[in-house]
C-alpha positions, 0 to 999 in steps of 0.5 A: 449849886452846879451839883443840883443843876447836874443832878436835876439835868441827869434826872429828866433826861433819864426819865424822858428816856425811858419814857420814850423807850416805855412808848416805843416799846410798847408802839413795837409789840403793838400792845395798849399804850398804857402798857409804856408805865410798867414797860418805863418803871422796869426800865428805871429799875433796871437803869437804877441797878445798873447804876447802882453797880457800875457807873455811879456812886455805890448805894445810889442810883445815880449816874452822875460819878461821886465827884459831881453827885450831890449825894456825895458827903463834902470832904469824901 
């Protein structure tokens, strides 16, 4: 249960951060606010790429260590 709550918290925090950064970027660029959604999607893709290669469990977009990631099989 704790792994699931950690995963939920991680996903919620990243989603909020990506949305906030998307809004900040479009405000600074002085473009229409509807551009925030595509910018947030690009940020999500970049986060997934970085997490899958540098910090998280290989093959996932999680930034949690393997011991805390609910996608890690028991005993692995």
